[in-house]
N, C-alpha and C positions, 0 to 999 in steps of 0.2 A: 349648650356650646362647648362643655367640657368634656362632655359624652363624644362629640365631635370630634374634638382635638384629641382627646384619648386614641380615639379610631385610628386619626390620620399618624399617630405618634408610632401606634400600633403596626400600623401597615409598614411606614418609615423604616422602623427598625426592622420588622421579618423581610423587608428586602436587602437592608444590609448585611443581615445575618446570610441571605441567601445567597450573594454575590461572595462573601468572605469564603463560604463554605465552598463553593465553585473555584474559587482563586486556591484554595487551598489542595485541593483536587488536582487541580491543573499542575500546581507545584509540584505533587508526589508524584505525576507522572513519570516513569524513565523517559529521558533524551538521549538521543546521538547526534552527534556532529560528524558529518559526512565531508571531509576536506578534498575538494578538488582542485585541478589545475585551472579550474574556471571560477571557482570561488568556492565558499561553503553553504551546506546546505543543513538544518537543524530539522530533524524528525522528532516528534513526540509520539510517543508508542501508548496503545491503550490495550492493557492487558485482561480488563473485561471484556473486551469485543472478541479476541482472539491470544489466551493465555499461552498454549502450548507454541504459537507461533513466534510471540513477544519473544518469550524464552529461547526458543531456536534462534532467532534473530541476535539477540544478545549474546549469546554462546558464540557464535561467530564473529560477532565485533571484537568482544574480550582475545579471540583467538587470534585476531589478526587476519582474519580471511580476505578482507576487503581490499587490505593494502596493497597498493600497487595492480588493482584490476581496473577495469575500463566500463564505462559506458558502451556497449557495444552493439544495441539495438535503439536507435530513436527516430521514432515518426512524429514528426509534427501534427498536433491536433487528435493524438492519440496519447503517446507516455514515451518515457525514457527508461530502459531497461539496461542492468548494470550488474556486478558483484559476482559474475562468474569467469571470466576471461582476463589473462594478461594482455599486455599491448602486443604480443605475437602470436595473440588468438589462442593460446593455449588455456584449455580449461582447468579450473584448480578442482582437486578433489575435493568432496564434502562428503559430509556424514549420512547418515540415515534421513529417507523424506520425512517430514512433518504430514501429517493427516489434514485434510482441509477443514478449516472453521469458517468458509466462507458464510452456511447458514447463521452462526453463532455472531459473526459482525453484523450482518444484514439485521438478524431482530435486536442487537445492541443500537442500531441506528448508524454505524458505519460503512459506508458504501463506496465505490469506486468513482467518487466524486472527483476533481480537480484536485491537485493538491495532495492527495492521500498516497499513501504507499502501501502497496501489494505484494506478495509473494509469485513469480514467476514459477511457471511448472508446465509440465508436459501435457499430452490428452487425459493423462491420468489423475484424477482431482486432487488425490492422495501423494505426489511425487515432489512437492516444493521442498528445495533444499536450502540452497543460500542467494540464489538469484532472485531479485526484487525489481519492480517498475514504481514510477510516479505517474500517476496520471497527470496528463496536461488537458484536459477536459473531463466533463462527466461522461464516463464510461458506462452507463446503467446496463447495457449488455453484458457487462462481465462480474454483475453482481448475482449471486445466487437467487435461483427462481422456484419457489414451491409448486410442486404440480398436483395438480387435480386428480382423482383416483380415477383408476380404470388403464385399460392395458388392451390396444396402443391408446397414447395420449397425447392431445395436443398442446402445444407450448408456444413461446416467443422466443423465435432464433434469430437474433441480431435483426429484429424490426419484422419479422416475418413468420406468420403465424406455421408452425409445422407440426406435422403428426409422425409419431414414430412410434415404435416400441418401446413401452416403459424403461427398462434397460438401456438403451440406446438414450432416451429422453433425460434420465438420471445424470448422465456423464454430460450431455450438450447443458445441462442448467446448473452445474453443480456451482458453477462461480468459480471465483478468485478473490483470496481471501486478503482483505486488507486489514490492516493492523496499527495503522497509526497515521499521521497528517504533518505535512510541512510547516512549521510554526516562523521559520527563518531561513531565508533566502531563495524564494519561489523567483527572485528575478534572475538567479542563478539557473533554477529550471527552465525559465525562459528563455535564458541565453543557450541552452545546451539544447533543448527542441528545436532550434532555429540553425542548426550548424548543418554543413553539406554534407552528405551521405553517398555513399555507392555500394557496390555488391563488392564485398572481400572474402578470401577463402571460404568459399561458398555458402555466403551467408548475405542477407540484403538488409539494408537499413542501418550500414556500418557507417560511423563516421570517419570522414577522410583524414581529420586530425583527431588524434587520439584524446580523449576525454578520460584522464586519470582519475582514479581515486585516492588521492595520496594517505587518507587516515580514515578510519571510522572508531570513534571512542565514545562510551557512554560518560554522557555528563548530568550535573545536577542541575 
């Protein structure tokens, strides 16, 4: 009986220590408060999954890059994107782009699932600067996709098996770098994703009423 009780106590202590370790790790992760005219969103950043991307994002936050920018692209059942334009749809200048860390993020288990924050970019995987988006559904097709050997190569492109030259396939499957997740204010994200949109300034899916980022600050 003593042996059984000792084992049970050991398992219980192990579980408590594991929970405490996980909580300590979460407490130490950098967090950013994004205050909008529709409410506050707090994101927890994961430097172990995307160190250069997290550093890049925090630099923009501390520089005041996001103050006065808008969520300029909102697509229900997909994502909300912002951080690049002011309410007059004038694009803010940015620094050098950051290299894609989508493969590392995937390796660390951070995917483009609902509530995660990721970097927006052009067709060039290494072109992300300041713009970001928050996934409002699980967008598996935005994740990095490892390719099998060969040239040409078969791969899954947005749900369809496609065959293309390896160079082209590498670009198509590069993925979008996730670097954190929403830990507070997902209700605000839900409100934003549901706003009415239209075409504006030669862009699609622009909210009819401005959704303004009033401030973005690093918090403890």
